[in-house]
N, C-alpha and C positions, 0 to 999 in steps of 0.2 A: 168202179161200178161197171158191171157188164150188162149192156143193153142189147145183146145179141148182134145187132147190126153195127154197133160201135162200142168202144171202151172209153170211159170217162175217168181220168186220173187227176187227182189234186194232190199237190205236195208243196214243200217250201224249198226255195233256193236261197243262197247266201251271196250277197253282193259285197264287193270290197267296201270296207268300212270308211274309207276316205278320212282317216284321222279320228274316227269315233272310237269310243272306248270298247264297244262291242260290235260284233258283226251285224249286218243289217239283213234280216230275213224278209222274204216276200213270197206270197203265194202265187204259184203258177199252175194252170190247168191245161191238160192235154186231152184232145179228143182224137182217138184213132179210128179211122174209117177204113174200108177196104182199099181205098186209093189215095188217101190224104191224111195228113196230121194237122190239126188246128190247135194253136196254143193261145192262151189268154194270160195276160199279166196285169198286175196292179199298176205298174208304171211303164214308162216308155224306155226303160233301160234295155239296151241291146244285149241281152244275156246270151242269146244263141247266135250272135254275129259270127263267131268262129265256124259254127256249123254251116251257116249260109255261105261263107267264103269257100269252105270245102266243097259244097255242092256246086258252086259256080266254077271252081278251078280244077277239081279232081274228077277225072273220068274213071270211075271204078264202081265200087259197090253201091254208091249213092244212085248211080244211073241204072244199075242192073237189078238191085233188090227192091222190095216193095216198101209200102208205108210203115210196116211193122219194124223194118230195119231202121228207118228214120226215127221212129219212136224210141227204139233202143239207144240210138246215138244221143238223143236229147236227154234220156235218163242217165246215160253214162256221163254226159257233160255236167249234169247236176251233181252226180256223185263225185266227179273230179273236183268240183268246187268244195265239197265237203273234205276231200282228201287234202286239198291245198290249205284249208283252214286248220285241219288236224296237224299238218306239218308245221305251220306257224305256231300252233299251240305247243307242240313238242319242243320247238326251239326256245319258246319263251319259258317253258318249264326248266329246260337245261340252264338257261341264264339265271333263273331263280335259284337253282341249286348252287350255282357259283356265288351268287350274291349272298345267299344264306350262310355260306361258309366264310366269306370274306368280311362283309359289312352289312348285316341286315338292318333295315330301318322300318319305320311304321309303314312306309310305302310298300314294303315287301309283303306284308300280310294283307294289305289291300289288294295287291295284284293277285295273290293266291285266292282270295275270296272272289275276285272278278273272274278268274279262270274257272273256278268251280261252278259259277253260275253259267258261264259260257258252255261248259261241258254238259251240264244238265240240259241246256237248250239244244245243243247239238244232238244229244241222244234222243230228245223228243222229235227232232226233225228227221234224223236218219232212220229211226226205227220203222216209220211208215214206208219208207222207200224199200227197206228190206222186205217188208210184207208185200208190197206191190210187185217187186221183182219175183218173189217166191210164187205169188199168185199167177203171174204171167207165164212163168216156167211150167207150172202144173195145169194151167187152164186148158180145157179142151176147145176153146174158142178157135174158129177157123181164121180169125184175124191175125193170129200169131203163127208163123210158119215154124217148122221144127228147127231149121238152121238158125233162126233168130233166137229161139229159146236157149241155144247154146251160149250166145252172147249175153242174153239176159241172166243166165246162170253166173257169168263172170261179174255182172253188176251186183247180183246177190252176194257173191263171195266178197266183193269189195266192201259192201255195207257191213257184212259180218265182221270183217277184219277191222273196219272203222269202229264198230261198237266195242270190239275187244280192246282196241287202242284207247278208247275213251275210258273203259273200265280200269286199264292200267294207269292212265293219267289221273283218274280220281284217287287211286290208291297212293300214287306218288304225292299228290297234293295234300292228301290227308297226313302222310308221313312228314311232309314239309311243314304243315301247320303244327304238328306235334313237336317237331324239332325246333321250330321258331319259338314256341312257348317254353320249351325246355331251356333254350338259350336265354330267353328273357328272364326266366326264373333264376338261372345261374348268375346272370348279370346282376339281378336284384340282390341275390345272396352276397355277391362280392361287394356291392355297394353297402349293404347292411353291415358286412364284416368290417369294412373300413370305418364306417360311422361308429360302430361299436368300439373299435380300437381307440378312435379319437375321444369318445366319451369316457372310456376307461382311463385314458391318460389325464383328462381334465377333471375327473371326479376328485382325486386327492388334492389337486391344485385349488379347486373350488372350495374344498373343505378347509385348507389352510387359509385361503383368503377370507373365508367366512368367519373363521375363529378370530383372526386378528383384525377383522373389520367390525367387530361388535362394539368397540369403543367403551368397554367397561373401565371404570376408574382404577381398580386394583388389578392390573395386568403387568407384572414385573418385567416381562419381556419387552414391553413397549418402551421402557426406560433404559434398556441396555444400549450401550454404544454400538455394538456389533449386531444388533437385532436385524437390521435390513440386509446386510451381506449374508448372515446366517440363513435368513429366510430364502434368499435366492439360491444358496447352496443346497438347501433342502429341496427346493423346487426342481433344480436341474438334476439332482441325484435321483429324485423320484421319477422324473421323465425318462432319464437314461436307463434306469433299472427296468421300467415297464417296457420300453421299446426293445431292450435287449431280451427280455423274457418273451415278448411276443414273437421276435424273430427266431428264437430257439424253438418255439412251438410252431413256427412256420405259419403264423396267423397273418403276418404281413410280409 
């Protein structure tokens, strides 16, 4: 928001998650005046500590350029935090691709869904920064010098590339989700094929056992001396024939 004598900027930064499942966002506000930059945070996290160290140790642009340059550095620090998280997300996606090829589990799809939510959040946080940088580059306000607008243009380019990377990550995760479900379906089909083969083998055996387990009085085979050995010969022959047939058909 441009109030003529000062600019008020509100955006979100990302802190290290410290073992949490998702990055921790926090709102930060900047007030740019002709001679100072005032920042407000929700917590006491020293997010801009590296900038303070550079101000105290480096004798360079921080000492020569104005408050608008300091505002640029703060924005650039925030965008660098986005880029670090993007790099971590990219590495995690690469690991997911390897895991999906080698040994996917239920945790794999949960990780994919978590990353998709994080990417949606990241897009929601980065997009306003792109708009802010674009506004500062084009704004006629005297609070932003022309040379600082060149640096702000770099910030805008970084946010645009970050958004492009997020789009690519979303497409990759969508493909990984589809691949995971395809592999799950294929695995289920293999399991069903094995179960079907076992069922096909045991169906004739169940039929034979059912016929001679009826205990009818007039069943001459029950009185034969070799009925039991003949029964097992028939069973073994049936199983061997079915297994051989299934192997020739490459069903097992």
